[in-house]
C-alpha positions as CSV (number, residue, x, y, z in Angstrom):
1,X,34.2,16.2,41.9
2,X,36.2,19.2,41.2
3,X,38.7,20.0,38.0
4,X,42.3,19.3,38.6
5,X,43.8,22.6,40.0
6,X,47.2,21.5,38.4
7,X,47.8,21.5,34.5
8,X,50.7,20.1,32.2
9,X,52.2,23.2,32.0
10,X,52.5,24.3,35.6
11,X,54.0,20.5,36.0
12,X,56.6,21.5,33.2
13,X,57.2,25.0,34.6
14,X,58.3,23.8,38.1
15,X,60.6,21.0,36.0
16,X,62.6,23.7,34.5
17,X,64.1,24.0,37.9
18,X,65.7,20.3,37.5
19,X,69.1,20.9,35.8
20,X,70.8,18.0,34.2
21,X,74.5,18.6,36.0
22,X,76.3,16.8,33.0
23,X,74.6,19.2,30.3
24,X,74.3,22.1,32.1
25,X,70.5,22.9,31.6
26,X,66.9,22.3,32.5
27,X,65.2,19.0,31.6
28,X,62.6,20.4,30.0
29,X,64.4,22.5,27.5
30,X,66.6,19.6,26.9
31,X,63.5,17.7,25.6
32,X,64.1,14.9,28.3
33,X,60.4,15.4,29.6
34,X,58.2,13.1,27.4
35,X,54.9,13.7,29.2
36,X,53.7,15.3,32.9
37,X,50.3,15.1,34.1
38,X,48.4,15.1,37.5
39,X,45.8,12.3,38.1
40,X,44.0,12.4,41.5
41,X,46.5,13.6,43.1
42,X,49.4,11.5,41.6
43,X,51.9,13.4,38.9
44,X,52.9,11.1,36.4
45,X,56.2,12.0,34.6
46,X,58.0,10.1,31.9
47,X,61.8,11.4,31.6
48,X,64.0,10.0,28.9
49,X,67.7,10.0,30.1
50,X,70.5,10.1,27.4
51,X,71.4,6.7,28.6
52,X,69.4,3.9,30.6
53,X,72.5,3.4,32.7
54,X,72.6,7.2,33.3
55,X,74.4,7.8,36.5
56,X,72.8,11.3,37.3
57,X,69.6,9.7,37.1
58,X,69.3,9.4,41.2
59,X,70.0,13.3,41.4
60,X,67.0,14.1,38.5
61,X,64.7,11.8,40.7
62,X,65.4,13.2,43.7
63,X,65.2,16.9,42.2
64,X,61.4,16.2,40.3
65,X,60.3,14.5,43.4
66,X,61.3,17.4,45.7
67,X,59.9,20.2,43.2
68,X,56.7,18.4,41.7
69,X,55.7,17.5,45.4
70,X,55.4,21.2,46.1
71,X,52.7,21.8,43.7
72,X,49.2,22.0,45.0
73,X,47.1,19.1,45.2
74,X,50.2,16.8,44.6
75,X,50.1,14.1,47.0
76,X,52.2,11.6,45.1
77,X,55.2,11.8,42.3
78,X,55.5,8.8,40.1
79,X,58.3,8.9,37.9
80,X,59.0,6.6,34.4
81,X,61.7,6.4,32.7
82,X,63.0,6.2,29.1
83,X,65.8,6.5,26.6
84,X,66.8,9.4,23.9
85,X,66.8,8.1,20.6
86,X,70.1,8.6,18.6
87,X,68.6,11.7,17.0
88,X,67.5,13.2,20.4
89,X,70.8,12.7,21.9
90,X,72.2,14.7,19.0
91,X,70.0,17.5,19.3
92,X,70.5,17.6,23.3
93,X,74.6,17.6,23.1
94,X,73.9,20.4,20.4
95,X,71.8,22.4,22.5
96,X,74.0,21.6,25.8
97,X,77.4,22.9,23.6
98,X,75.7,26.0,22.8
99,X,74.5,26.7,26.0
100,X,77.8,26.3,27.4
101,X,79.4,28.5,24.6
102,X,76.9,31.0,25.6
103,X,77.6,31.0,29.3
104,X,81.2,30.2,29.7
105,X,83.2,32.3,32.0
106,X,85.5,35.0,29.4
107,X,89.0,33.9,29.3
108,X,91.8,35.6,27.4
109,X,91.4,33.4,24.3
110,X,90.1,35.7,21.5
111,X,86.6,34.4,20.0
112,X,88.2,34.3,16.5
113,X,90.8,31.8,17.7
114,X,90.3,28.2,16.7
115,X,91.0,25.9,19.5
116,X,92.2,22.4,19.0
117,X,93.2,20.0,22.1
118,X,95.6,17.4,21.1
119,X,94.9,14.1,23.4
120,X,95.8,10.7,24.0
121,X,94.6,7.8,26.1
122,X,97.9,7.0,27.6
123,X,101.6,8.3,27.7
124,X,104.2,7.6,24.9
125,X,102.4,8.0,21.9
126,X,104.2,11.6,20.8
127,X,101.2,13.7,21.4
128,X,103.5,16.7,22.4
129,X,105.6,15.9,19.4
130,X,102.6,16.1,17.1
131,X,101.3,19.1,19.1
132,X,104.4,21.2,18.2
133,X,105.1,20.2,14.6
134,X,101.4,20.9,13.9
135,X,102.2,24.6,15.5
136,X,105.2,24.6,13.2
137,X,103.6,24.0,10.2
138,X,100.7,26.0,10.9
139,X,103.0,29.0,12.0
140,X,105.1,28.4,8.4
141,X,101.5,29.3,6.3
142,X,101.9,32.6,8.0
143,X,99.2,32.1,11.0
144,X,99.7,33.4,14.6
145,X,99.5,30.2,16.7
146,X,99.6,29.8,20.6
147,X,100.7,26.4,22.5
148,X,99.2,26.0,25.9
149,X,101.1,23.1,27.2
150,X,98.4,21.9,29.4
151,X,100.5,18.5,30.5
152,X,101.1,20.4,33.8
153,X,103.3,17.7,35.2
154,X,105.0,16.4,31.7
155,X,105.7,19.4,30.4
156,X,108.1,18.9,27.5
157,X,107.0,21.6,24.6
158,X,109.3,24.3,25.9
159,X,112.6,21.8,24.8
160,X,111.0,20.8,21.7
161,X,110.4,24.5,20.4
162,X,113.7,25.3,21.8
163,X,111.9,27.9,23.9
164,X,113.9,28.4,27.6
165,X,113.4,31.6,28.9
166,X,111.0,32.3,32.1
167,X,107.5,33.6,31.6
168,X,107.1,37.6,32.4
169,X,104.4,39.4,33.2
170,X,103.1,43.0,32.1
171,X,101.5,45.7,34.2
172,X,97.5,45.5,34.4
173,X,96.2,48.1,31.9
174,X,93.0,50.1,32.1
175,X,90.0,48.1,33.2
176,X,92.2,45.1,34.4
177,X,92.3,44.2,38.1
178,X,95.9,42.7,37.7
179,X,98.6,42.4,35.4
180,X,98.8,39.5,32.6
181,X,101.5,36.7,31.8
182,X,103.0,37.4,28.5
183,X,103.5,34.3,26.2
184,X,107.2,33.5,25.0
185,X,107.4,33.4,21.3
186,X,109.2,32.2,18.7
187,X,109.2,33.0,14.9
188,X,108.5,30.5,12.3
189,X,108.7,32.0,8.8
190,X,105.9,34.3,8.2
191,X,104.4,33.1,11.4
192,X,104.7,33.2,15.0
193,X,104.3,30.5,17.8
194,X,103.5,31.8,21.3
195,X,104.3,29.2,24.2
196,X,103.0,29.3,28.0
197,X,104.0,26.2,30.1
198,X,104.6,25.4,33.5
199,X,108.3,24.3,32.2
200,X,108.7,28.3,31.7
201,X,107.9,28.7,35.4
202,X,110.4,25.7,37.1
203,X,113.7,26.6,37.9
204,X,115.1,23.6,35.5
205,X,113.4,21.3,33.4
206,X,114.4,18.4,36.0
207,X,112.2,20.3,38.7
208,X,109.0,18.2,39.9
209,X,105.9,19.5,40.4
210,X,104.0,17.6,42.8
211,X,100.4,19.4,42.7
212,X,97.0,17.4,43.5
213,X,94.2,17.6,40.9
214,X,92.9,20.7,41.8
215,X,95.7,22.6,41.7
216,X,96.4,21.1,38.0
217,X,93.0,22.5,37.2
218,X,93.8,26.0,38.9
219,X,96.9,26.1,36.7
220,X,95.1,25.4,33.5
221,X,92.4,28.1,34.5
222,X,95.4,30.6,35.1
223,X,96.4,29.9,32.0
224,X,93.4,30.5,30.1
225,X,92.2,33.9,32.3
226,X,95.7,35.1,33.2
227,X,97.7,35.0,30.2
228,X,97.6,38.0,27.5
229,X,97.7,35.7,24.5
230,X,96.8,38.6,21.9
231,X,95.8,37.9,18.8
232,X,95.8,34.0,17.6
233,X,94.6,32.3,14.8
234,X,94.9,28.8,16.2
235,X,95.8,27.6,19.8
236,X,96.7,24.1,19.9
237,X,96.7,22.7,23.5
238,X,99.0,19.9,24.5
239,X,96.6,17.7,26.6
240,X,97.9,15.5,29.3
241,X,97.3,11.8,28.8
242,X,94.0,10.0,29.9
243,X,90.6,11.6,31.2
244,X,91.2,13.3,34.5
245,X,90.8,17.0,36.3
246,X,92.5,19.3,33.5
247,X,90.9,17.7,30.4
248,X,87.1,18.2,32.2
249,X,88.5,21.8,33.4
250,X,88.9,22.9,29.6
251,X,86.1,21.1,28.4
252,X,84.3,23.6,31.0
253,X,86.3,26.8,30.4
254,X,86.4,26.5,26.5
255,X,83.7,25.1,25.2
256,X,84.6,26.3,21.7
257,X,87.5,23.6,22.0
258,X,87.5,20.6,19.4
259,X,89.8,17.4,19.7
260,X,92.3,15.5,17.9
261,X,93.2,12.0,19.1
262,X,97.0,10.9,18.6
263,X,97.4,7.1,19.2
264,X,100.0,4.8,17.6
265,X,99.5,1.6,15.1
266,X,99.5,-0.7,18.2
267,X,96.0,-2.2,19.1
268,X,96.7,-1.5,22.7
269,X,96.8,2.3,22.0
270,X,94.1,2.2,19.9
271,X,91.9,0.8,22.7
272,X,92.8,3.4,25.1
273,X,92.5,6.3,23.0
274,X,88.9,5.3,22.4
275,X,87.9,6.7,26.0
276,X,89.6,10.2,25.6
277,X,86.9,10.4,22.4
278,X,83.9,9.2,24.5
279,X,85.1,11.7,26.9
280,X,85.0,14.5,24.2
281,X,81.8,13.5,23.1
282,X,80.8,13.1,26.9
283,X,82.2,16.8,27.1
284,X,80.2,18.0,23.7
285,X,83.5,18.6,21.8
286,X,83.5,17.4,18.7
287,X,86.7,15.2,17.4
288,X,88.0,16.5,14.4
289,X,89.9,13.8,13.5
290,X,92.8,11.1,14.4
291,X,96.6,11.1,14.0
292,X,98.3,7.9,13.6
293,X,102.2,8.7,15.0
294,X,105.1,6.4,15.1
295,X,103.8,4.3,11.9
296,X,106.1,1.9,9.6
297,X,110.1,3.0,9.7
298,X,111.4,3.0,6.2
299,X,114.8,1.5,5.8
300,X,117.2,3.5,3.3
301,X,116.8,0.5,1.0
302,X,113.1,1.2,1.0
303,X,111.8,-1.7,2.9
304,X,109.3,-0.9,5.3
305,X,109.1,-1.9,9.3
306,X,105.9,-1.5,11.4
307,X,107.6,-1.9,14.4
308,X,104.6,-0.8,16.5
309,X,102.0,-2.8,14.8
310,X,99.4,-1.8,11.9
311,X,96.0,-0.2,11.5
312,X,95.9,1.2,14.8
313,X,95.1,4.8,13.6
314,X,92.5,3.3,10.8
315,X,90.7,1.2,13.4
316,X,90.3,4.0,16.0
317,X,89.1,6.3,13.0
318,X,86.2,3.7,12.1
319,X,85.4,3.1,15.7
320,X,85.0,6.7,16.7
321,X,83.5,8.0,13.5
322,X,86.2,10.7,12.7
323,X,88.5,10.7,9.6
324,X,92.4,9.5,9.9
325,X,94.1,12.7,9.2
326,X,97.6,11.3,8.6
327,X,100.0,8.3,9.8
328,X,103.3,10.0,10.8
329,X,106.3,7.6,10.1
330,X,108.8,6.6,12.4
331,X,111.8,8.7,11.9
332,X,114.9,9.4,13.8
333,X,114.8,13.1,12.9
334,X,111.4,13.6,14.8
335,X,113.2,12.8,17.8
336,X,116.5,14.9,17.4
337,X,114.1,17.5,16.0
338,X,112.4,17.6,19.8
339,X,115.6,17.3,21.8
340,X,117.5,19.8,20.0
341,X,114.2,22.2,19.8
342,X,114.1,22.0,15.8
343,X,110.8,20.6,14.9
344,X,110.9,18.2,12.2
345,X,108.3,20.1,10.5
346,X,110.5,23.1,10.0
347,X,113.0,20.7,8.2
348,X,112.4,18.1,5.5
349,X,111.6,14.6,5.0
350,X,108.6,12.4,5.0
351,X,107.2,13.5,8.4
352,X,108.1,16.8,7.9
353,X,105.5,16.5,4.6
354,X,102.7,14.3,6.8
355,X,102.5,17.5,9.6
356,X,102.2,20.1,6.7
357,X,99.8,17.8,5.1
358,X,97.4,18.0,8.2
359,X,97.9,21.5,8.6
360,X,96.6,22.4,5.2
361,X,93.8,19.9,5.8
362,X,93.0,22.1,8.8
363,X,93.3,25.1,7.1
364,X,91.4,24.6,4.0
365,X,89.0,21.5,4.9
366,X,88.5,20.8,8.8
367,X,88.7,24.2,10.6
368,X,89.4,27.0,8.5
369,X,90.8,30.1,10.3
370,X,87.9,32.9,10.8
371,X,87.9,35.5,8.7
372,X,86.7,39.0,10.2
373,X,87.3,41.1,7.3
374,X,83.8,40.5,6.2
375,X,81.9,40.3,8.8
376,X,79.2,42.8,9.7
377,X,80.8,44.0,13.3
378,X,84.3,45.3,11.5
379,X,82.5,46.6,8.4
380,X,80.5,49.1,10.7
381,X,83.6,50.8,11.7
382,X,84.5,51.4,7.9
383,X,81.0,52.2,6.5
384,X,79.0,55.6,7.5
385,X,76.0,54.9,8.8
386,X,72.9,57.6,8.6
387,X,70.6,57.3,11.6
388,X,67.2,58.7,11.6
389,X,66.2,61.6,13.8
390,X,64.7,60.8,16.5
């Protein structure tokens, strides 16, 4: 009998053309192929999926069979299934995220910007208020903070920041095909807040945007590609509630983004917020922490009233394995500040203190700003380099 004409390396080589659509890489380099060999005309392939019930199993099966059966002397393909261990899943996700970062289409977001999406599982938990006040607290420390209001239907950021001008555009500069949108700006102490929102494009705040999912994703894509953000230290993205088209588009377009989850003390809000954290991890987006909004109300006599329940933030943080960054108390000043365009973080009070404490943790511990002063690239412009003679 003749030796088999197909060896393991050939099978692995052709399996590199089988992509995991969710992870954006081939199953061999992701480490999902446990074994692959050909015996008496049958190719035996063992593939480990991220989960046993992976919905992409049928797609991967079809692609494997189609490719491997094209090899000479392979008359049958027998697939065997396994599941990645926890450590293997971690390595796979890290590789997938790195690939997404390296292959992502370029945007106008500067590479040094720290991108934080502020998300919630449901509406009404004060996500936009948290976004605006964190931006204010960060800007008060001297940073330039971009705020992208990606809640296309439910835009409220312009009102909360007291910005009401229409977005303008500048002409195209050298090397650009078209002009760019210019964000509206608000100064906050030594820092600046740059704002982009559909609320700055419609006639009035009461104008309804009746857009379908594809248009929403395209609007977000335009905000990332056609807005001249300039230099920003942090970009905070006020996400729409839930896990829909906008969230998936942002995860694809901004693989460097990281997430904070907003919830209230109520158990119902906590359980819904778990889904957002699950979406983030499926999109290879780290969850930086949890912010509990609308925690206990403190009366003038010092008594505390947990009007929306207790412990939701702590329970959510424990369930998703992320830190609880802070609990923002229920204060009338938070709502009043949002209505008048004067965020409570620019004033005083307990809620303001919490926002500034969270901002300090972001800057000093969780996601420090990128310092380009000491990087090799920037130093090359200052240090003379002697090149050897050819």
